[in-house]
Every structure is written in C-alpha cells, then in structure tokens.
ZAFI-933429 format. One line per 3 residues: for each residue x, y, z of N, C-alpha, C, O, CB. Coordinates in steps of 0.05 Angstrom, whole numbers. Each point is the difference from the previous one (the first is absolute). Glycine has a CB too. Example, Ala and Ser with C-alpha at 12.3 -4.5 7.8 and 13.67 -1.06 7.14 Angstrom:
REM residues 2
264,-114,156,-18,24,0,18,24,0,21,0,13,-59,-23,12  31,44,-39,16,24,1,-15,22,14,10,22,4,14,-35,-47
***
This chain:
REM residues 271
2020,1018,2680,-22,18,-6,-3,3,-31,20,5,-13,-14,19,57  -30,-28,-54,-5,3,-29,0,30,-6,-1,17,17,-25,-60,-19  28,49,-25,0,28,-8,-27,13,6,-1,23,8,34,-34,-44
-55,-4,33,-26,10,7,-1,8,30,-11,21,7,-10,-50,-43  32,12,53,0,6,28,18,24,6,-6,16,18,-2,-65,-8  30,52,-26,17,23,4,-15,26,-6,2,19,15,38,-47,-27
-55,28,-10,-17,24,-6,-21,5,21,-5,23,8,13,-32,-57  -19,-13,59,-21,2,21,12,14,25,-12,18,12,-11,-59,-29  47,32,25,13,12,23,7,30,-5,-1,16,18,19,-61,-6
-10,50,-37,6,28,-7,-23,18,3,2,22,11,31,-39,-42  -57,9,22,-24,16,3,-8,2,29,-9,21,9,-6,-35,-55  18,-7,61,-7,1,28,18,19,16,-9,14,18,-7,-61,-21
41,48,-5,20,16,15,2,29,-10,15,16,12,10,-58,-3  -39,48,-31,2,27,-10,-9,21,21,-21,-4,13,13,-14,-60  23,39,50,-5,19,22,-24,18,-7,-16,6,18,64,-7,-6
-51,10,-37,-21,19,-6,-17,-11,-23,10,-12,-19,20,50,33  -56,-34,-11,-19,-8,-22,-6,26,-16,-22,11,3,2,-50,25  38,46,-45,-3,25,-15,-2,-7,-30,13,-19,-10,13,45,44
-43,-12,-48,-3,-4,-29,20,18,-14,-4,25,-2,-46,-36,7  71,-1,-16,22,16,-12,-11,16,-24,7,23,-4,27,-57,20  -49,21,-33,-10,13,-24,-18,24,7,1,21,-12,1,-64,-13
-19,39,45,-18,22,9,16,23,11,-7,23,-5,-29,-57,15  57,28,4,17,20,12,15,16,-22,2,25,2,4,-53,39  4,14,-61,13,14,-23,-20,16,-16,5,23,-8,28,-60,6
-57,25,-2,-20,14,-16,-9,26,14,-6,20,-13,-9,-64,-6  13,43,45,-8,24,15,19,23,-5,-9,22,-6,-11,-51,42  46,25,-33,19,22,-3,0,10,-29,4,24,-5,24,-42,42
-32,0,-56,-1,8,-28,-24,18,-6,3,21,-12,21,-64,0  -47,34,22,-25,16,-5,1,26,16,-9,21,-10,-16,-63,2  36,42,32,1,24,17,18,20,-13,-6,24,-1,-2,-51,42
31,19,-52,18,18,-14,-14,12,-24,2,25,-4,38,-52,18  -54,11,-30,-14,11,-23,-21,21,8,-3,20,-14,12,-64,-11  -23,39,47,-21,18,8,12,26,10,-10,22,-8,-19,-61,21
49,38,4,9,25,13,16,18,-19,4,24,5,-3,-48,38  9,12,-65,15,17,-19,-15,3,-26,12,5,-21,30,-21,42  -68,14,-20,-18,8,-22,5,-17,-26,-3,11,-22,2,35,42
8,-71,-17,6,-16,-23,-23,-17,-10,2,-14,-20,44,12,37  -69,3,-3,-23,-15,-9,-13,14,-24,1,24,-2,-8,-42,49  -5,2,-64,-12,11,-25,-23,18,7,-3,22,-11,17,-63,-14
-32,32,43,-23,16,8,9,21,20,14,-6,20,-45,-32,-28  23,63,4,7,21,18,-18,-1,25,-24,-3,-2,39,32,-36  -3,-26,62,-15,3,24,-5,30,4,17,13,13,3,-56,8
-42,52,-31,-4,29,-1,-19,11,21,-8,23,-1,16,-26,-48  -15,-14,69,-17,9,22,14,-6,27,12,-22,3,-53,14,-31  40,27,46,13,-4,26,-11,-24,15,15,-16,11,-8,65,-8
-34,-52,-4,-13,-23,14,10,-27,-11,4,-19,15,-44,48,-7  44,-30,-34,10,-24,-13,29,-6,9,7,-23,6,-38,30,-45  47,13,40,28,-3,9,1,-10,29,15,-18,6,0,54,-38
-32,-24,49,0,-8,28,-10,-29,2,10,-15,17,-18,62,-3  -11,-55,-30,-10,-27,1,21,-20,-9,3,-21,12,-49,38,-21  61,-9,-11,22,-18,-10,21,-3,21,10,-22,5,-19,36,-52
17,8,60,20,-1,21,-9,-17,24,16,-16,11,0,61,-25  -41,-43,21,-11,-16,22,0,-30,-8,4,-17,16,-32,55,-1  23,-43,-41,1,-27,-10,28,-12,2,3,-23,8,-41,33,-38
58,6,23,27,-9,2,8,-5,29,14,-18,7,-3,44,-49  -21,-8,60,6,-3,28,-11,-26,11,13,-14,16,-13,64,-11  -25,-56,-12,-12,-25,9,15,-25,-11,5,-19,15,-50,42,-13
52,-21,-27,15,-22,-12,27,-4,13,9,-22,4,-33,30,-48  37,14,50,26,-1,14,-2,-12,27,17,-15,9,-3,55,-34  -36,-34,40,-4,-12,26,-2,-31,-3,10,-14,17,-33,56,-1
10,-51,-36,-3,-29,-5,27,-13,-5,6,-21,11,-51,28,-29  62,7,2,27,-11,-5,17,1,26,14,-20,5,-17,36,-53  1,5,63,15,2,25,-9,-22,20,17,-10,15,-12,60,-22
-30,-57,7,-10,-20,18,14,-27,-4,0,-17,18,-44,41,-16  56,-28,-25,13,-25,-6,27,-2,15,10,-22,5,-31,21,-50  32,24,52,27,-1,13,1,12,28,19,-4,14,0,7,-60
-40,12,53,-1,12,27,-28,2,10,-11,21,6,52,5,-17  -54,-49,14,-27,-2,8,-4,14,27,15,-5,19,-21,-38,-44  -14,60,27,-6,16,24,12,28,-1,-9,17,15,8,-60,10
20,47,-43,12,27,-2,-5,13,-27,10,22,-6,25,-37,38  -50,1,-49,-2,9,-28,-14,27,-2,7,17,-17,-9,-64,3  -18,52,31,-15,26,-2,18,23,9,1,21,-13,-44,-45,21
57,20,14,18,21,10,22,6,-20,6,23,-6,-15,-37,53  21,-7,-59,22,4,-19,-10,13,-26,13,17,-11,10,-57,31  -47,32,-29,-11,12,-24,-6,29,4,6,17,-17,-26,-61,4
8,51,37,-6,28,6,26,16,1,0,23,-10,-41,-37,36  62,3,-14,25,14,1,12,5,-28,9,22,-6,-1,-42,51  -9,-1,-61,12,2,-27,-15,21,-17,13,16,-13,0,-64,16
-39,48,-2,-15,19,-16,2,29,12,-4,19,-15,-27,-56,0  36,39,41,4,26,11,27,12,-8,3,24,-4,-31,-38,43  48,-4,-43,27,8,-9,1,4,-30,18,13,-10,2,-37,48
-40,13,-52,1,-1,-29,4,28,-14,16,2,-18,-45,-43,21  14,62,6,5,27,-13,29,9,1,10,12,-19,-57,0,31  60,-18,10,28,8,3,18,-16,-20,18,12,-13,-26,-1,62
3,-37,-51,15,-17,-19,-6,10,-29,18,1,-16,-20,-41,48  -23,46,-37,-8,8,-27,13,26,-8,9,2,-23,-53,-25,30  47,42,11,14,25,-6,29,-6,-8,10,12,-19,-40,13,51
43,-43,-18,27,-7,-7,1,-12,-28,19,6,-15,-8,-14,64  -30,-9,-56,-1,-12,-26,-5,21,-22,12,-2,-22,-28,-41,42  -1,62,-15,-4,22,-20,26,15,-4,7,8,-22,-55,-4,36
63,0,8,26,14,-2,20,-17,-16,16,10,-15,-25,14,59  9,-51,-39,16,-18,-15,-6,3,-30,19,2,-17,-17,-34,56  -27,31,-46,-8,2,-29,9,26,-12,10,0,-23,-50,-29,33
37,51,4,10,26,-10,30,0,-3,11,10,-20,-51,13,41  54,-35,-2,29,-1,-1,10,-16,-24,19,7,-14,-18,-3,64  -15,-26,-55,7,-17,-24,-5,17,-25,17,0,-18,-29,-43,43
-11,56,-28,-5,16,-23,20,22,-4,9,5,-23,-57,-15,29  55,24,15,19,22,-2,28,-9,-7,16,17,-10,-44,8,43  35,-50,-28,27,-9,-5,3,-19,-23,23,-9,-6,-16,14,54
-28,-11,-62,1,-18,-23,-8,15,-25,-24,6,-3,15,-46,33  27,46,-48,-7,15,-24,-21,-15,-17,-14,12,-16,59,8,17  -46,-46,2,-19,-16,-16,-29,2,9,-18,-7,-14,55,-24,4
-41,40,35,-27,1,11,-14,26,-9,11,22,2,4,-48,38  -38,22,-52,-15,23,-11,-17,14,21,-6,24,-2,5,-47,-41  -8,8,64,-17,11,21,0,-19,23,8,-23,-2,-37,49,-31
18,-17,56,-2,-17,24,-18,-24,-5,4,-22,10,5,62,19  -31,-35,-44,-19,-22,-5,14,-23,-14,-6,-23,5,-31,57,-9  55,-28,-15,15,-21,-14,16,-17,20,2,-24,-2,0,53,-39
10,-15,61,16,-14,20,-18,-19,16,7,-24,4,24,63,0  -55,-30,4,-18,-17,15,-11,-23,-16,-3,-23,10,-9,63,16  6,-35,-51,-11,-21,-18,20,-22,-8,-7,-23,-1,-25,57,-15
57,-26,12,17,-18,-15,27,-6,11,14,-18,-10,-37,34,-28  32,-2,59,27,-3,10,2,-23,21,-12,2,21,21,47,-30  5,-71,3,3,-21,19,13,8,26,-6,-10,22,9,-21,-60
16,51,36,13,10,24,-20,12,19,2,-3,25,39,10,-51  -60,8,15,-20,13,18,-18,-21,13,-7,2,23,8,39,-52  -9,-61,14,-16,-22,11,15,-14,23,-11,-4,22,-12,-3,-66
48,1,40,16,-13,21,3,18,24,-1,-10,23,26,-15,-58  -21,50,31,3,19,23,-26,1,15,0,0,25,34,27,-50  -57,-25,11,-26,2,13,-6,-24,17,-8,2,23,-8,26,-61
21,-52,27,-5,-24,15,19,-2,24,-8,-8,21,-8,-15,-63  40,31,38,20,1,22,-11,18,23,0,-9,23,39,0,-55  -47,33,25,-7,19,22,-24,-10,15,-2,3,25,20,35,-52
-38,-50,13,-23,-11,15,9,-24,17,-10,-4,22,-20,19,-59  47,-32,26,10,-24,14,16,8,24,-2,-12,22,2,-13,-65  16,46,40,18,9,22,-16,8,25,9,-5,22,25,20,-57
-57,-3,30,-16,9,23,-10,-25,16,-1,1,24,-13,40,-49  7,-62,10,-9,-25,14,24,-13,14,-2,-10,22,-35,4,-56  60,6,20,24,-12,12,8,13,26,7,-13,19,9,2,-65
-18,38,47,7,14,25,-19,-8,23,8,1,23,9,37,-51  -41,-45,21,-20,-8,20,0,-30,5,-18,-10,13,-10,49,-27  48,-52,4,4,-29,5,-23,-17,-11,-7,-21,12,32,33,29
-37,-3,-63,-20,-17,-13,15,-23,-15,17,6,-16,-50,33,11  27,-64,11,15,-21,-13,-9,-5,-29,-22,5,-7,27,-26,52  14,11,-61,-4,-12,-26,-10,19,-22,11,1,-22,-20,-42,46
-12,57,-18,-12,17,-21,20,19,-13,0,2,-24,-43,-5,49  60,17,-9,19,18,-13,18,-14,-20,7,11,-21,-8,17,61  10,-53,-33,17,-15,-19,-15,-9,-24,11,0,-23,17,-15,61
-53,7,-35,-16,-9,-23,-3,24,-19,2,-3,-24,-27,-31,53  19,57,-18,-3,24,-17,25,8,-15,0,4,-24,-35,12,55  58,-15,-17,24,9,-13,11,-21,-19,12,7,-21,-1,21,60
-16,-53,-33,9,-21,-19,-18,-1,-24,8,-8,-22,10,-19,60  -43,35,-35,-18,2,-23,10,23,-18,1,-4,-25,-40,-13,52  46,39,-15,12,22,-16,25,-9,-13,6,7,-23,-26,27,53
37,-49,-16,25,-11,-11,-6,-17,-25,13,3,-20,7,-3,66  -40,-17,-44,-7,-18,-22,-10,16,-25,4,-9,-22,-15,-27,55  -1,59,-28,-11,16,-22,21,19,-13,-1,6,-23,-44,-9,45
64,12,-5,17,21,-9,30,-7,-1,16,13,-14,-49,18,33  41,-53,-6,28,-7,2,15,17,21,24,-1,1,-26,-13,-49  -13,29,64,11,17,21,-6,-12,27,-23,-4,7,18,45,-36
26,-48,44,-3,-14,25,7,19,23,23,5,6,-11,-49,-28  -33,54,36,3,18,23,-11,-14,24,-24,-6,1,22,48,-30  19,-48,49,-10,-12,24,-17,21,15,8,23,2,32,-54,1
-63,23,8,-17,19,14,13,12,25,-10,20,11,-29,-45,-28  60,13,27,14,10,24,19,23,-6,8,15,18,-13,-59,1  12,48,-44,18,22,-7,-13,27,7,-24,3,-1,44,-30,-36
-3,46,45,-9,27,7,7,19,-23,24,5,-4,-20,-14,54  -24,20,-64,5,17,-23,-13,27,3,-24,2,7,27,-43,-36  12,62,25,-9,27,4,-18,11,-22,-9,-16,-17,50,24,43
-45,17,-26,-18,13,-20,14,3,-27,25,0,-2,-47,25,40  5,-22,-58,10,5,-27,19,-21,-10,24,5,-3,-30,44,11  -4,-73,-12,16,-23,-8,-5,-6,-29,-23,-1,-9,23,-18,56
21,16,-63,-2,-4,-29,14,-26,-8,24,-3,4,-27,53,-12  -12,-68,-4,11,-24,-12,-4,2,-30,-23,1,-9,14,-30,51  31,29,-57,-2,3,-29,5,-28,-13,20,-13,6,-5,62,-4
-33,-57,-20,2,-26,-13,-5,-22,20,-21,-14,-1,53,32,-33  -14,-22,53,-6,-15,24,7,-30,0,8,-10,20,-43,42,-15  33,-45,-28,3,-29,0,27,-8,13,21,11,-6,-48,-13,-36
24,-17,61,24,-11,13,9,14,25,20,-7,12,-6,-7,-56  -28,35,52,6,14,25,-6,-17,24,-21,-12,1,13,56,-24  26,-45,43,-4,-14,25,6,19,23,22,11,1,-10,-56,-23
-31,48,40,4,17,23,-6,-17,25,-23,-8,4,10,51,-30  33,-48,42,-2,-19,22,-15,12,24,-5,24,2,47,-45,-17  -48,3,34,-18,6,22,9,23,18,-16,17,8,5,-64,-9
37,49,6,10,21,19,12,24,-14,15,16,12,-7,-52,21  -13,38,-59,10,23,-15,-14,26,10,-23,0,7,31,-29,-48  8,50,42,-11,27,7,6,18,-24,23,3,-7,-17,-10,58
-26,20,-62,3,18,-23,-12,27,8,-23,1,10,21,-40,-43  17,60,28,-9,27,7,-19,11,-20,-14,-14,-14,57,21,37  -45,20,-24,-18,14,-17,14,7,-27,24,3,-2,-48,16,42
7,-18,-61,9,9,-27,22,-18,-11,21,9,-10,-33,37,23  8,-72,-11,19,-20,-10,-10,-12,-26,-24,-6,-3,39,-5,50  3,6,-66,-7,-12,-26,16,-25,-4,25,-1,3,-36,46,-22
-3,-67,11,13,-25,-6,-7,-8,-28,-22,4,-10,20,-18,58  22,2,-62,-5,-11,-26,1,-31,0,6,-12,21,15,54,-41  -27,-54,-2,-4,-29,-2,24,-15,10,23,8,-4,-54,-1,-34
26,-30,50,21,-18,8,15,7,25,19,-14,7,-15,5,-54  -12,30,61,14,8,25,-6,-20,22,-24,-8,3,22,56,-17  22,-56,29,-3,-18,23,9,14,25,23,9,2,-17,-49,-31
-24,43,48,7,10,27,-3,-24,18,-22,-5,11,6,53,-21  38,-62,14,-1,-26,12,18,-3,25,11,19,10,-22,-37,-55  12,-8,54,16,-6,24,26,-14,-8,2,-14,-20,-44,9,46
62,9,-10,26,-13,-4,-2,-30,8,14,-17,-11,10,60,18  -41,-48,12,-3,-28,10,-30,-5,4,-15,18,7,60,-17,16  -54,-25,-29,-28,-7,2,-5,-22,20,-20,-15,-2,15,28,-46
23,-16,68,-4,-21,20,-24,8,18,-4,23,6,54,-35,-8  -64,-9,11,-24,4,16,4,14,26,-17,14,10,-1,-55,-31  42,38,33,5,12,26,2,31,-2,1,13,21,23,-54,-8
-24,52,-37,0,29,-4,-28,12,-5,-2,23,-8,49,-27,-10  -67,-13,22,-27,8,-7,-9,26,14,-15,16,-12,4,-64,5  21,53,31,-9,24,15,21,22,-1,-3,20,14,-22,-49,16
45,27,-48,20,20,-3,-5,17,-25,-14,-9,-18,47,-21,41  -21,54,-24,-2,16,-24,20,-12,-21,24,2,5,-38,40,21  4,-53,-47,16,-14,-19,4,15,-27,17,-7,-16,-32,-35,37
-2,62,-25,-1,13,-26,9,29,3,-1,11,21,-36,-42,-36  44,44,-7,13,27,1,-20,22,6,-24,-3,-1,58,-14,-31  -22,40,38,-15,25,3,7,19,-23,23,4,-6,-24,-10,57
-20,16,-64,3,19,-22,-11,26,9,-23,3,5,20,-40,-40  20,58,37,-8,26,10,-14,16,-22,-3,-9,-23,40,8,55  -46,25,-25,-17,17,-18,15,7,-26,24,3,-1,-47,15,42
7,-15,-62,8,10,-26,22,-17,-13,18,11,-12,-30,35,28  11,-72,-12,19,-18,-13,-12,-11,-26,-24,-6,-1,44,-6,47  -3,9,-66,-8,-13,-25,18,-25,-3,24,2,2,-39,42,-24
1,-67,17,15,-25,-4,-7,-11,-27,-23,-7,-5,23,-2,55  20,6,-67,-5,-8,-28,0,-31,-3,5,-14,19,15,57,-35  -26,-52,-8,-7,-27,-6,21,-20,9,24,4,-3,-50,12,-35
16,-38,51,16,-23,7,21,5,21,18,-16,4,-26,0,-49  5,38,60,18,4,23,-8,-19,23,-24,-5,4,31,54,-18  13,-58,28,-5,-18,23,12,13,25,24,5,1,-25,-46,-31
-16,45,50,9,13,25,-8,-19,23,-23,-6,3,19,54,-22  24,-57,34,-5,-21,20,9,8,28,20,15,3,-15,-48,-40  -19,23,57,10,2,27,-16,20,18,-7,22,-9,51,-34,-9
-49,3,42,-16,17,19,15,25,9,-13,19,9,-10,-60,5  49,41,-15,15,23,9,8,19,-24,13,20,4,5,-48,34  -26,20,-61,7,16,-24,-20,23,-3,-24,-4,0,43,-36,-23
-8,64,22,-16,25,-3,8,15,-25,24,6,-3,-30,-3,54  -13,2,-68,5,17,-24,-8,28,7,-23,6,4,16,-44,-36  27,56,34,-4,27,10,-18,17,-19,-3,-6,-24,46,4,46
-56,21,-10,-19,17,-15,12,13,-24,24,6,-1,-47,3,44  7,-5,-64,7,13,-25,22,-15,-15,14,12,-17,-27,31,38  16,-69,-16,20,-16,-15,-13,-11,-26,-24,-3,-2,48,-8,45
-6,5,-62,-8,-12,-25,15,-26,-3,25,0,0,-35,45,-22  -5,-67,21,12,-27,-2,-3,-10,-29,-23,-3,-9,14,-7,58  30,6,-63,-1,-8,-28,-8,-29,-3,-2,-15,19,37,48,-29
-40,-40,-15,-9,-27,-7,22,-21,5,23,5,-4,-55,15,-29  23,-44,41,17,-24,2,21,1,22,18,-16,0,-26,11,-48  5,24,66,20,1,22,-8,-20,22,-23,-8,2,32,56,-12
11,-56,26,-4,-18,23,10,14,24,24,5,2,-20,-47,-31  -21,48,49,7,16,23,-6,-15,25,-23,-9,4,15,51,-29  28,-45,43,-4,-12,26,10,17,23,1,-8,23,3,-37,-45
4,70,15,10,19,20,-15,26,-4,-10,6,-22,55,-28,24  -46,38,19,-15,25,-1,13,20,-19,24,0,-5,-38,-7,52  -3,25,-57,9,21,-19,-8,27,11,-23,3,9,18,-34,-49
23,50,41,-5,26,12,-20,16,-17,-2,-6,-24,48,5,45  -60,20,-9,-18,17,-15,13,13,-24,24,6,0,-50,2,42  10,-3,-63,9,14,-24,21,-15,-16,16,12,-14,-26,31,37
10,-70,-21,20,-16,-14,-11,-8,-28,-25,-1,-4,43,-16,48  0,11,-62,-7,-12,-26,16,-26,-1,24,0,1,-33,45,-24  -5,-67,21,12,-27,0,-6,-12,-27,-23,-2,-9,19,-4,59
25,-3,-64,-5,-13,-26,20,-22,-5,22,0,11,-40,43,-29  10,-61,1,17,-23,-8,14,8,-26,-13,7,-19,-18,-41,42  58,32,-22,15,7,-24,9,-25,-14,18,-14,8,-2,56,14
-30,-48,-43,7,-24,-16,13,9,-26,-1,23,-8,-37,-48,27  51,6,-32,13,6,-25,-17,-9,-23,-6,-24,-4,51,19,25  -54,24,-37,-16,-5,-23,15,7,-25,9,23,-3,-51,-15,30
45,-26,-45,15,5,-25,-19,1,-23,-17,-18,-4,57,-5,22  -38,44,-34,-17,3,-24,18,0,-24,18,16,-3,-53,11,29  29,-45,-45,16,-2,-24,-18,1,-25,-23,-10,1,58,-16,24
-25,36,-46,-14,-1,-25,4,-27,-13,22,-11,0,-17,61,-7  -26,-62,-4,2,-26,-12,18,0,-25,10,-21,-8,-56,10,26  49,34,-30,16,2,-24,29,7,7,4,13,20,-45,1,-47
61,-21,12,-2,-16,-25,-5,-30,6,8,-10,21,22,44,-43  -43,-47,3,-8,-27,5,24,-19,-2,-2,-24,8,-43,34,-27  67,-1,8,23,-18,-3,19,0,25,22,-10,-1,-25,19,-49
-7,3,72,16,0,24,4,-29,10,-20,-15,1,2,61,12  42,-54,-7,5,-27,8,-14,-7,26,-2,18,17,45,-17,-41  -52,-25,28,-12,-10,24,21,-12,18,14,-18,-9,-58,10,-15
46,17,48,19,-10,19,-13,-20,19,-20,5,12,46,37,-15  -14,-65,5,-10,-21,18,19,-1,24,24,-1,-3,-45,-25,-35  9,25,62,15,-3,24,-7,-26,13,-24,-5,5,26,55,2
18,-67,-3,-5,-27,11,12,-1,28,-2,-20,14,1,-1,-60
***
C-alpha cells in the first residue's frame, strides 16, 4: 500500500467527521462571552439572549458530528445545566481571588488567570463527559491544556471552590476525585501508579479530600491513595500511600549555604 493509499484508508475509516478547529474556537469564544471578556459590551437583554441562542445552534452543529440524531436533546440538556455550572465557576473565581494576594479583583481572575480558564473548560467538558458525549470533552480540555499547560481530564470529579495557582505542568488524571476548597500549585501530578490498558475501567488516580493544599511539583499516585481533609502537602514530595486528615507532608532535603568569601579558600576535588 502506498502512503497516499494509507491516508485514503485513514480518512475512510475515521469514526467522526468533526471540525477540530471549529470545536476549539467555539469553547474559546463561548468562554470570552460568558465571562464578559469581549471588547464590545452586550448591554441589552435581547442581544444577550440572541447570542446565547446563536451559541446553542452552533453547539448543536458540532454535536451532530459525533452524535447525529441526539444533538438537539444533548444541547438542550447542556444549556439547561449551564446556569448551575456557571454558578460553580463564579465561586471558583471568587475563591481564587480570596486566596491569591496578587489578585486585585475577580475580574482580573477571569481576564488573565490560566488556572481559571482551565477550570472553566474542565467543568463544561465534564458535563458532556458524564453524558457520554464522545470526543468533544477531550478536544476542549486538550485545547485548554495547549493554552495553559494545565492537563485536566474531563472525567475527573472536582468539587466546589477549586484554585489552581500558576498552574503550568499540573496533571489531573481521569479517575481523580477532588473535594471542596482544594488548592493546587504548579507542577502537581495526580496520577496513576500503572498505565496498563487493562486498568482502563479501574480507579487509577488519587482522592484529595476537602481543604487540602498541594504545593509545587508534588506527585501523588494511585487509585487507593487518599489525602485526608485539611492536609498540607509540601513541594517536591512523592506520595503513593494514603495520608490521614490534618497531616503535613514535606520533603526534607539538605541545602547548604556558604559565603563565597574568602576567595582564597582551597578547592577540593573528589575523584
């Protein structure tokens, strides 16, 4: 088979005829609209309703690419659930503002925080994932991943008031469960101990209970690993076993600080 024939077969065998760019563009524009990020103000109720109806129609067209015949029902369900999801996102934004000394107001969080964008796209994607909508939830969350460096699988279950600070390098696996009022810093991995395909239907990722703070570059692995409520997980730790509530976990490394002077200190070579 020639390479041209190989590509031909690939297109013939493709399961869904979905426009990836259009799907990504939709979630980007929808996010900007619902969080007041567009330059022109939508200052009339009728205009806002018309815009929302336009997004609903466009979403039905995208859904028809992956679930023909069910797109209207799924779109109606999604937009009926949207006010509830939106309230959670407003609470996320307030929680980020209240816990980040660098944030001047909630509007700044909505306009500029990559963590908030990643959380918003996740919450919208998660609703589709729960309803077994194929492909679109992964396209949306991987789009957010590409923009922010934050990788949240749409299957993860995340509670209210979620705060991602800085965010770059965060990975949250498919079967992760995160409670309410949890804060994560950059480089945190909530992953699996094993990635073999036969575990696809098992809980592979950890559970993080309420009011937990996890600092930069901590790695927490395993489906049976539970981080108890009100615990503080320090930076650079590696955890594969459960931690009881109200724990403080930290990595104790040896750091040596020396003054460069005097300059005549002999240099020791170790071979």
